[in-house]
Each structure stands twice: as C-alpha cells, then as structure tokens.
DOPA-924313 format. One record per atom (N, C-alpha, C): atom name; y, z, x. Coordinates in Angstrom, 1 decimal, always signed. Layout:
<sites>
<site "CA"; <Y; Z; X>>,
...
</sites>
This chain:
<sites>
<site "N"; <+22.7; -115.9; +41.1>>,
<site "CA"; <+21.9; -115.1; +40.2>>,
<site "C"; <+22.6; -113.8; +40.0>>,
<site "N"; <+22.8; -113.3; +38.8>>,
<site "CA"; <+23.4; -112.0; +38.6>>,
<site "C"; <+22.4; -110.9; +38.8>>,
<site "N"; <+22.9; -109.7; +38.9>>,
<site "CA"; <+22.0; -108.5; +39.1>>,
<site "C"; <+21.2; -108.2; +37.9>>,
<site "N"; <+21.6; -108.8; +36.7>>,
<site "CA"; <+20.9; -108.6; +35.5>>,
<site "C"; <+19.7; -109.5; +35.3>>,
<site "N"; <+19.5; -110.5; +36.3>>,
<site "CA"; <+18.5; -111.4; +36.2>>,
<site "C"; <+17.6; -111.4; +37.5>>,
<site "N"; <+16.4; -111.8; +37.3>>,
<site "CA"; <+15.5; -112.1; +38.4>>,
<site "C"; <+15.0; -113.5; +38.2>>,
<site "N"; <+14.1; -113.9; +39.1>>,
<site "CA"; <+13.5; -115.2; +39.0>>,
<site "C"; <+12.7; -115.4; +37.7>>,
<site "N"; <+12.4; -114.3; +37.1>>,
<site "CA"; <+11.5; -114.3; +35.9>>,
<site "C"; <+12.4; -114.2; +34.6>>,
<site "N"; <+13.7; -114.3; +34.7>>,
<site "CA"; <+14.5; -114.2; +33.5>>,
<site "C"; <+15.3; -112.9; +33.6>>,
<site "N"; <+15.8; -112.4; +32.4>>,
<site "CA"; <+16.6; -111.2; +32.3>>,
<site "C"; <+15.8; -110.0; +32.8>>,
<site "N"; <+16.5; -109.0; +33.4>>,
<site "CA"; <+15.9; -107.8; +33.8>>,
<site "C"; <+15.3; -107.1; +32.6>>,
<site "N"; <+14.0; -106.8; +32.6>>,
<site "CA"; <+13.4; -106.2; +31.4>>,
<site "C"; <+14.0; -104.9; +31.0>>,
<site "N"; <+14.2; -104.8; +29.7>>,
<site "CA"; <+14.7; -103.5; +29.1>>,
<site "C"; <+13.8; -103.3; +28.0>>,
<site "N"; <+12.7; -102.6; +28.3>>,
<site "CA"; <+11.7; -102.4; +27.2>>,
<site "C"; <+11.8; -101.0; +26.7>>,
<site "N"; <+11.7; -100.8; +25.4>>,
<site "CA"; <+11.7; -99.5; +24.8>>,
<site "C"; <+10.3; -99.1; +24.6>>,
<site "N"; <+9.9; -98.0; +25.2>>,
<site "CA"; <+8.6; -97.5; +25.1>>,
<site "C"; <+8.2; -97.2; +23.7>>,
<site "N"; <+9.1; -96.8; +22.9>>,
<site "CA"; <+8.8; -96.6; +21.5>>,
<site "C"; <+8.4; -97.9; +20.8>>,
<site "N"; <+9.1; -98.9; +21.0>>,
<site "CA"; <+8.8; -100.2; +20.4>>,
<site "C"; <+7.5; -100.7; +20.9>>,
<site "N"; <+7.2; -100.6; +22.2>>,
<site "CA"; <+5.9; -101.1; +22.7>>,
<site "C"; <+4.7; -100.2; +22.3>>,
<site "N"; <+5.0; -98.9; +22.1>>,
<site "CA"; <+3.9; -98.1; +21.5>>,
<site "C"; <+3.6; -98.5; +20.1>>,
<site "N"; <+4.6; -98.8; +19.3>>,
<site "CA"; <+4.4; -99.2; +17.9>>,
<site "C"; <+3.7; -100.6; +17.9>>,
<site "N"; <+4.1; -101.5; +18.9>>,
<site "CA"; <+3.4; -102.8; +18.9>>,
<site "C"; <+1.9; -102.6; +19.3>>,
<site "N"; <+1.6; -101.7; +20.2>>,
<site "CA"; <+0.2; -101.4; +20.5>>,
<site "C"; <-0.5; -100.9; +19.3>>,
<site "N"; <+0.1; -100.0; +18.6>>,
<site "CA"; <-0.6; -99.5; +17.4>>,
<site "C"; <-0.8; -100.5; +16.3>>,
<site "N"; <+0.3; -101.4; +16.1>>,
<site "CA"; <+0.2; -102.4; +15.1>>,
<site "C"; <-0.9; -103.4; +15.5>>,
<site "N"; <-1.0; -103.8; +16.7>>,
<site "CA"; <-2.0; -104.8; +17.1>>,
<site "C"; <-3.4; -104.1; +17.0>>,
<site "N"; <-3.6; -102.9; +17.3>>,
<site "CA"; <-4.9; -102.2; +17.2>>,
<site "C"; <-5.3; -102.3; +15.7>>,
<site "N"; <-4.4; -101.9; +14.8>>,
<site "CA"; <-4.7; -102.0; +13.4>>,
<site "C"; <-5.1; -103.4; +13.0>>,
<site "N"; <-4.3; -104.4; +13.4>>,
<site "CA"; <-4.7; -105.8; +13.1>>,
<site "C"; <-6.0; -106.2; +13.7>>,
<site "N"; <-6.3; -105.8; +14.9>>,
<site "CA"; <-7.5; -106.1; +15.5>>,
<site "C"; <-8.7; -105.5; +14.8>>,
<site "N"; <-8.6; -104.2; +14.5>>,
<site "CA"; <-9.7; -103.5; +13.7>>,
<site "C"; <-9.9; -104.2; +12.3>>,
<site "N"; <-8.7; -104.6; +11.7>>,
<site "CA"; <-8.8; -105.2; +10.4>>,
<site "C"; <-9.5; -106.6; +10.5>>,
<site "N"; <-9.3; -107.3; +11.7>>,
<site "CA"; <-9.9; -108.6; +11.9>>,
<site "C"; <-11.4; -108.5; +12.0>>,
<site "N"; <-11.9; -107.3; +12.4>>,
<site "CA"; <-13.3; -107.1; +12.5>>,
<site "C"; <-13.9; -106.6; +11.2>>,
<site "N"; <-13.1; -105.8; +10.5>>,
<site "CA"; <-13.5; -105.2; +9.2>>,
<site "C"; <-13.5; -106.2; +8.0>>,
<site "N"; <-12.5; -107.0; +8.0>>,
<site "CA"; <-12.3; -107.9; +6.8>>,
<site "C"; <-12.5; -109.3; +7.3>>,
<site "N"; <-13.7; -109.6; +7.8>>,
<site "CA"; <-14.0; -110.9; +8.4>>,
<site "C"; <-14.1; -112.0; +7.2>>,
<site "N"; <-14.3; -111.5; +6.0>>,
<site "CA"; <-14.4; -112.5; +4.9>>,
<site "C"; <-13.1; -113.2; +4.6>>,
<site "N"; <-12.0; -112.6; +5.1>>,
<site "CA"; <-10.7; -113.2; +4.9>>,
<site "C"; <-10.3; -114.2; +6.0>>,
<site "N"; <-11.1; -114.2; +7.1>>,
<site "CA"; <-10.9; -115.1; +8.2>>,
<site "C"; <-11.8; -116.3; +8.1>>,
<site "N"; <-11.3; -117.5; +8.3>>,
<site "CA"; <-12.2; -118.7; +8.3>>,
<site "C"; <-13.4; -118.5; +9.3>>,
<site "N"; <-14.6; -118.8; +8.9>>,
<site "CA"; <-15.8; -118.6; +9.7>>,
<site "C"; <-15.6; -119.4; +11.0>>,
<site "N"; <-14.9; -120.5; +11.0>>,
<site "CA"; <-14.8; -121.3; +12.3>>,
<site "C"; <-14.1; -120.5; +13.4>>,
<site "N"; <-13.3; -119.5; +13.0>>,
<site "CA"; <-12.6; -118.7; +14.0>>,
<site "C"; <-13.5; -117.6; +14.6>>,
<site "N"; <-14.6; -117.3; +13.9>>,
<site "CA"; <-15.5; -116.3; +14.4>>,
<site "C"; <-14.8; -115.0; +14.7>>,
<site "N"; <-15.2; -114.4; +15.8>>,
<site "CA"; <-14.6; -113.1; +16.2>>,
<site "C"; <-13.4; -113.3; +17.1>>,
<site "N"; <-13.0; -114.6; +17.3>>,
<site "CA"; <-11.9; -114.8; +18.3>>,
<site "C"; <-10.5; -114.2; +17.9>>,
<site "N"; <-10.1; -114.1; +16.7>>,
<site "CA"; <-8.9; -113.4; +16.4>>,
<site "C"; <-8.8; -112.0; +17.0>>,
<site "N"; <-10.0; -111.3; +16.9>>,
<site "CA"; <-10.0; -109.9; +17.5>>,
<site "C"; <-9.9; -109.9; +19.0>>,
<site "N"; <-10.4; -111.0; +19.6>>,
<site "CA"; <-10.3; -111.1; +21.1>>,
<site "C"; <-8.9; -111.4; +21.5>>,
<site "N"; <-8.3; -112.3; +20.7>>,
<site "CA"; <-6.9; -112.6; +21.0>>,
<site "C"; <-6.0; -111.4; +20.8>>,
<site "N"; <-6.2; -110.6; +19.8>>,
<site "CA"; <-5.5; -109.4; +19.5>>,
<site "C"; <-5.7; -108.3; +20.5>>,
<site "N"; <-7.0; -108.2; +21.0>>,
<site "CA"; <-7.3; -107.3; +22.1>>,
<site "C"; <-6.4; -107.5; +23.3>>,
<site "N"; <-6.3; -108.8; +23.7>>,
<site "CA"; <-5.5; -109.1; +24.9>>,
<site "C"; <-4.1; -108.9; +24.7>>,
<site "N"; <-3.6; -109.2; +23.5>>,
<site "CA"; <-2.2; -108.9; +23.1>>,
<site "C"; <-1.9; -107.4; +23.2>>,
<site "N"; <-2.9; -106.6; +22.7>>,
<site "CA"; <-2.7; -105.2; +22.8>>,
<site "C"; <-2.6; -104.7; +24.3>>,
<site "N"; <-3.5; -105.3; +25.1>>,
<site "CA"; <-3.5; -105.0; +26.6>>,
<site "C"; <-2.1; -105.3; +27.1>>,
<site "N"; <-1.6; -106.5; +26.8>>,
<site "CA"; <-0.2; -106.9; +27.3>>,
<site "C"; <+0.8; -105.9; +26.9>>,
<site "N"; <+0.9; -105.5; +25.6>>,
<site "CA"; <+1.8; -104.5; +25.1>>,
<site "C"; <+1.6; -103.2; +25.8>>,
<site "N"; <+0.4; -102.8; +26.0>>,
<site "CA"; <+0.1; -101.5; +26.7>>,
<site "C"; <+0.7; -101.6; +28.1>>,
<site "N"; <+0.5; -102.7; +28.8>>,
<site "CA"; <+1.1; -102.8; +30.2>>,
<site "C"; <+2.6; -102.7; +30.1>>,
<site "N"; <+3.2; -103.4; +29.1>>,
<site "CA"; <+4.6; -103.3; +28.9>>,
<site "C"; <+5.1; -101.9; +28.7>>,
<site "N"; <+4.3; -101.1; +27.9>>,
<site "CA"; <+4.6; -99.7; +27.7>>,
<site "C"; <+4.5; -98.9; +29.0>>,
<site "N"; <+3.5; -99.1; +29.7>>,
<site "CA"; <+3.2; -98.4; +31.0>>,
<site "C"; <+4.2; -98.8; +32.1>>,
<site "N"; <+4.6; -100.0; +32.1>>,
<site "CA"; <+5.5; -100.5; +33.2>>,
<site "C"; <+6.8; -101.1; +32.5>>,
<site "N"; <+7.6; -100.3; +31.9>>,
<site "CA"; <+8.8; -100.8; +31.2>>,
<site "C"; <+9.8; -101.6; +32.0>>,
<site "N"; <+9.8; -101.4; +33.3>>,
<site "CA"; <+10.7; -102.1; +34.2>>,
<site "C"; <+10.1; -103.3; +34.9>>,
<site "N"; <+8.9; -103.6; +34.6>>,
<site "CA"; <+8.2; -104.7; +35.3>>,
<site "C"; <+8.6; -106.0; +34.6>>,
<site "N"; <+8.6; -107.1; +35.4>>,
<site "CA"; <+8.9; -108.4; +34.8>>,
<site "C"; <+7.8; -108.8; +33.8>>,
<site "N"; <+8.2; -109.7; +33.0>>,
<site "CA"; <+7.2; -110.3; +32.0>>,
<site "C"; <+6.1; -110.9; +32.7>>,
<site "N"; <+6.3; -111.6; +33.8>>,
<site "CA"; <+5.3; -112.2; +34.6>>,
<site "C"; <+4.3; -111.2; +35.1>>,
<site "N"; <+4.8; -110.1; +35.7>>,
<site "CA"; <+4.0; -109.0; +36.2>>,
<site "C"; <+3.1; -108.4; +35.1>>,
<site "N"; <+3.7; -108.2; +33.9>>,
<site "CA"; <+3.0; -107.6; +32.8>>,
<site "C"; <+1.9; -108.6; +32.4>>,
<site "N"; <+2.2; -109.9; +32.3>>,
<site "CA"; <+1.2; -110.9; +31.9>>,
<site "C"; <+0.1; -111.0; +32.9>>,
<site "N"; <+0.4; -111.0; +34.2>>,
<site "CA"; <-0.7; -111.1; +35.2>>,
<site "C"; <-1.5; -109.8; +35.2>>,
<site "N"; <-0.9; -108.7; +35.1>>,
<site "CA"; <-1.7; -107.4; +35.1>>,
<site "C"; <-2.6; -107.4; +33.8>>,
<site "N"; <-2.1; -107.8; +32.7>>,
<site "CA"; <-2.9; -107.8; +31.5>>,
<site "C"; <-4.1; -108.8; +31.6>>,
<site "N"; <-3.8; -110.0; +32.2>>,
<site "CA"; <-4.8; -111.0; +32.4>>,
<site "C"; <-5.9; -110.5; +33.4>>,
<site "N"; <-5.4; -110.0; +34.5>>,
<site "CA"; <-6.3; -109.4; +35.5>>,
<site "C"; <-7.3; -108.4; +34.9>>,
<site "N"; <-6.7; -107.4; +34.1>>,
<site "CA"; <-7.4; -106.4; +33.5>>,
<site "C"; <-8.5; -107.0; +32.5>>,
<site "N"; <-8.0; -107.9; +31.7>>,
<site "CA"; <-8.9; -108.6; +30.7>>,
<site "C"; <-10.0; -109.3; +31.4>>,
<site "N"; <-9.8; -110.0; +32.5>>,
<site "CA"; <-10.8; -110.7; +33.2>>,
<site "C"; <-11.8; -109.7; +33.8>>,
<site "N"; <-11.4; -108.7; +34.4>>,
<site "CA"; <-12.3; -107.7; +34.9>>,
<site "C"; <-13.1; -107.1; +33.9>>,
<site "N"; <-12.6; -106.7; +32.7>>,
<site "CA"; <-13.3; -106.1; +31.6>>,
<site "C"; <-14.4; -107.1; +31.1>>,
<site "N"; <-14.0; -108.4; +31.0>>,
<site "CA"; <-15.0; -109.4; +30.6>>,
<site "C"; <-16.1; -109.5; +31.5>>,
<site "N"; <-15.9; -109.6; +32.8>>,
<site "CA"; <-16.9; -109.7; +33.8>>,
<site "C"; <-17.8; -108.4; +33.9>>,
<site "N"; <-17.2; -107.3; +33.5>>,
<site "CA"; <-18.0; -106.0; +33.5>>,
<site "C"; <-19.1; -106.1; +32.4>>,
<site "N"; <-18.9; -107.0; +31.5>>,
<site "CA"; <-20.0; -107.2; +30.4>>,
<site "C"; <-21.2; -107.7; +31.0>>,
<site "N"; <-21.2; -108.3; +32.3>>,
<site "CA"; <-22.4; -108.8; +32.9>>,
<site "C"; <-23.1; -107.6; +33.6>>,
<site "N"; <-22.5; -106.5; +33.7>>,
<site "CA"; <-23.1; -105.3; +34.4>>,
<site "C"; <-23.7; -104.4; +33.3>>,
<site "N"; <-24.9; -103.9; +33.6>>,
<site "CA"; <-25.5; -103.0; +32.6>>,
<site "C"; <-26.0; -101.7; +33.4>>,
<site "N"; <-25.1; -101.2; +34.2>>,
<site "CA"; <-25.4; -100.0; +35.0>>,
<site "C"; <-25.4; -98.8; +34.0>>,
<site "N"; <-26.2; -97.8; +34.2>>,
<site "CA"; <-26.3; -96.7; +33.3>>,
<site "C"; <-25.0; -96.1; +33.0>>,
<site "N"; <-24.1; -95.9; +33.9>>,
<site "CA"; <-22.8; -95.2; +33.7>>,
<site "C"; <-22.0; -96.1; +32.7>>,
<site "N"; <-22.1; -97.4; +32.9>>,
<site "CA"; <-21.3; -98.3; +32.0>>,
<site "C"; <-21.9; -98.3; +30.6>>,
<site "N"; <-23.2; -98.3; +30.5>>,
<site "CA"; <-23.9; -98.3; +29.2>>,
<site "C"; <-23.6; -97.0; +28.5>>,
<site "N"; <-23.4; -95.9; +29.2>>,
<site "CA"; <-23.1; -94.7; +28.5>>,
<site "C"; <-21.7; -94.7; +28.0>>,
<site "N"; <-20.8; -95.4; +28.7>>,
<site "CA"; <-19.4; -95.6; +28.1>>,
<site "C"; <-19.5; -96.5; +26.8>>,
<site "N"; <-20.4; -97.4; +26.8>>,
<site "CA"; <-20.5; -98.3; +25.7>>,
<site "C"; <-21.2; -97.7; +24.5>>,
<site "N"; <-21.7; -96.5; +24.7>>,
<site "CA"; <-22.5; -95.8; +23.6>>,
<site "C"; <-21.6; -95.2; +22.5>>,
<site "N"; <-20.3; -95.3; +22.6>>,
<site "CA"; <-19.4; -94.8; +21.6>>,
<site "C"; <-18.5; -95.9; +21.1>>,
<site "N"; <-17.8; -95.7; +20.0>>,
<site "CA"; <-17.0; -96.7; +19.4>>,
<site "C"; <-15.9; -97.2; +20.3>>,
<site "N"; <-15.2; -96.2; +20.9>>,
<site "CA"; <-14.1; -96.6; +21.8>>,
<site "C"; <-14.6; -97.4; +23.0>>,
<site "N"; <-15.7; -97.0; +23.6>>,
<site "CA"; <-16.3; -97.7; +24.7>>,
<site "C"; <-16.7; -99.1; +24.3>>,
<site "N"; <-17.3; -99.3; +23.2>>,
<site "CA"; <-17.7; -100.6; +22.7>>,
<site "C"; <-16.4; -101.5; +22.5>>,
<site "N"; <-15.4; -100.9; +21.9>>,
<site "CA"; <-14.1; -101.7; +21.7>>,
<site "C"; <-13.5; -102.1; +23.0>>,
<site "N"; <-13.5; -101.2; +24.0>>,
<site "CA"; <-12.9; -101.6; +25.3>>,
<site "C"; <-13.8; -102.5; +26.1>>,
<site "N"; <-15.1; -102.1; +26.3>>,
<site "CA"; <-15.9; -102.8; +27.3>>,
<site "C"; <-16.8; -103.9; +26.7>>,
<site "N"; <-17.1; -103.8; +25.4>>,
<site "CA"; <-18.0; -104.8; +24.8>>,
<site "C"; <-19.3; -104.9; +25.4>>,
<site "N"; <-20.1; -105.9; +25.0>>,
<site "CA"; <-21.5; -106.0; +25.5>>,
<site "C"; <-21.8; -107.4; +26.1>>,
<site "N"; <-21.3; -108.5; +25.4>>,
<site "CA"; <-21.7; -109.8; +25.7>>,
<site "C"; <-20.6; -110.6; +26.4>>,
<site "N"; <-20.9; -111.1; +27.6>>,
<site "CA"; <-19.9; -112.0; +28.3>>,
<site "C"; <-19.8; -113.3; +27.6>>,
<site "N"; <-18.6; -113.8; +27.6>>,
<site "CA"; <-18.3; -115.1; +27.0>>,
<site "C"; <-17.2; -115.8; +27.7>>,
<site "N"; <-17.4; -117.0; +28.1>>,
<site "CA"; <-16.3; -117.8; +28.7>>,
<site "C"; <-15.2; -118.0; +27.7>>,
<site "N"; <-15.5; -118.2; +26.5>>,
<site "CA"; <-14.5; -118.4; +25.4>>,
<site "C"; <-13.6; -117.2; +25.3>>,
<site "N"; <-14.1; -116.0; +25.6>>,
<site "CA"; <-13.2; -114.9; +25.5>>,
<site "C"; <-12.1; -114.9; +26.5>>,
<site "N"; <-12.3; -115.5; +27.6>>,
<site "CA"; <-11.3; -115.7; +28.7>>,
<site "C"; <-10.1; -116.5; +28.1>>,
<site "N"; <-10.5; -117.6; +27.4>>,
<site "CA"; <-9.4; -118.4; +26.7>>,
<site "C"; <-8.7; -117.6; +25.7>>,
<site "N"; <-9.4; -116.8; +24.9>>,
<site "CA"; <-8.8; -116.0; +23.9>>,
<site "C"; <-7.8; -115.0; +24.5>>,
<site "N"; <-8.3; -114.4; +25.6>>,
<site "CA"; <-7.4; -113.4; +26.3>>,
<site "C"; <-6.1; -114.1; +26.8>>,
<site "N"; <-6.3; -115.3; +27.4>>,
<site "CA"; <-5.1; -116.0; +27.9>>,
<site "C"; <-4.1; -116.3; +26.7>>,
<site "N"; <-4.7; -116.7; +25.6>>,
<site "CA"; <-3.8; -117.0; +24.4>>,
<site "C"; <-3.1; -115.7; +23.9>>,
<site "N"; <-3.9; -114.7; +23.8>>,
<site "CA"; <-3.2; -113.4; +23.4>>,
<site "C"; <-2.1; -113.0; +24.3>>,
<site "N"; <-2.4; -113.1; +25.6>>,
<site "CA"; <-1.3; -112.7; +26.6>>,
<site "C"; <-0.1; -113.7; +26.5>>,
<site "N"; <-0.4; -114.9; +26.3>>,
<site "CA"; <+0.7; -115.9; +26.2>>,
<site "C"; <+1.6; -115.5; +24.9>>,
<site "N"; <+0.9; -115.1; +23.9>>,
<site "CA"; <+1.7; -114.7; +22.7>>,
<site "C"; <+2.5; -113.5; +23.0>>,
<site "N"; <+1.9; -112.5; +23.8>>,
<site "CA"; <+2.6; -111.3; +24.2>>,
<site "C"; <+3.8; -111.7; +25.1>>,
<site "N"; <+3.6; -112.6; +26.0>>,
<site "CA"; <+4.7; -113.1; +26.9>>,
<site "C"; <+5.9; -113.6; +26.0>>,
<site "N"; <+5.6; -114.4; +25.0>>,
<site "CA"; <+6.6; -115.0; +24.2>>,
<site "C"; <+7.3; -113.9; +23.4>>,
<site "N"; <+6.6; -112.9; +22.8>>,
<site "CA"; <+7.2; -111.8; +22.1>>,
<site "C"; <+8.0; -111.0; +23.0>>,
<site "N"; <+7.5; -110.7; +24.2>>,
<site "CA"; <+8.2; -109.9; +25.2>>,
<site "C"; <+9.5; -110.5; +25.6>>,
<site "N"; <+9.5; -111.8; +25.9>>,
<site "CA"; <+10.8; -112.5; +26.3>>,
<site "C"; <+11.8; -112.4; +25.1>>,
<site "N"; <+11.3; -112.6; +23.9>>,
<site "CA"; <+12.2; -112.5; +22.8>>,
<site "C"; <+12.8; -111.1; +22.7>>,
<site "N"; <+12.0; -110.1; +22.8>>,
<site "CA"; <+12.5; -108.7; +22.7>>,
<site "C"; <+13.5; -108.4; +23.8>>,
<site "N"; <+13.1; -108.8; +25.0>>,
<site "CA"; <+14.0; -108.5; +26.2>>,
<site "C"; <+15.3; -109.3; +26.0>>,
<site "N"; <+15.3; -110.5; +25.6>>,
<site "CA"; <+16.5; -111.3; +25.4>>,
<site "C"; <+17.4; -110.7; +24.4>>,
<site "N"; <+16.7; -110.2; +23.3>>,
<site "CA"; <+17.5; -109.5; +22.2>>,
<site "C"; <+18.1; -108.3; +22.7>>,
<site "N"; <+17.4; -107.5; +23.5>>,
<site "CA"; <+17.9; -106.2; +24.0>>,
<site "C"; <+19.0; -106.4; +25.0>>,
<site "N"; <+18.9; -107.4; +25.8>>,
<site "CA"; <+20.0; -107.6; +26.8>>,
<site "C"; <+21.3; -108.2; +26.2>>,
<site "N"; <+21.2; -108.7; +25.0>>,
<site "CA"; <+22.4; -109.2; +24.3>>,
<site "C"; <+23.2; -108.0; +23.6>>,
<site "N"; <+22.4; -106.9; +23.3>>,
<site "CA"; <+23.0; -105.8; +22.6>>,
<site "C"; <+24.0; -105.0; +23.5>>,
</sites>
C-alpha cells in the first residue's frame, strides 16, 4: 500500500471551500424540498428533506475533518444523525427551548421516526459516493 492510500482508499484531500459550498447547496435544496412540496410526489412525503439533512451533515463533517477518511466521515455523520433522531424522544425543557426557533426545529425536530434513520443512511451513502468521487478526482490532479 502506498503512502497516498489507506485501507479506506486514497488519502482524503478535501477542499474546505468545496465542502462549504456543498453544505450551502444541500441546505438550499433541503429548505426548497420543504417549501415546494407540491413539486415532490406525495408518496415521498418529507423524506427528501431528511435525506438531504443527512447529506448536509456528511458534508459538514467533511468540512470540519478534511483529513478524515470517508469511512470516518460517514460513521461520524451517521452517529450524529442517530443521536439527533433519538433526542426527538426527549422533551426536556432545555431541549424544547432549543426547538422554539427555526434553526432549532430544523436541527432537532420534534417527532421520532424509524423511517428517518433509513433516510439518514441513504443521505450519508450518497455523501460517501460523492466524497469518494471528489477525492479520487483531486488525487488525480
């Protein structure tokens, strides 16, 4: 194995600028998915937003940990997403006060759903795929 590779593939070479832009793009898409629901088939419900939320978390982890492996970013994003979902089962006053504003609602939500865990996994898998493509592209340059 060369020094440019790990067990998880090529050594990550993430541009924080690119990942910041990806975070912003996914936030815009996620907000649009909630605002323009009439353009999304009803069968999908609110799941596109949940998938995009997890994708945003993945890109945020990639931004914060630019030298981490894709696997590490994926596991960190999945762990964070699972913790946030299970926090929806708690209704402590301090947590409810965080949920009283728009940002708190977007981050913490209100209603626990097992289906959201599947959405988060899908969003993170999409992020893993995009991350590997971006890393492979940057290591060839």
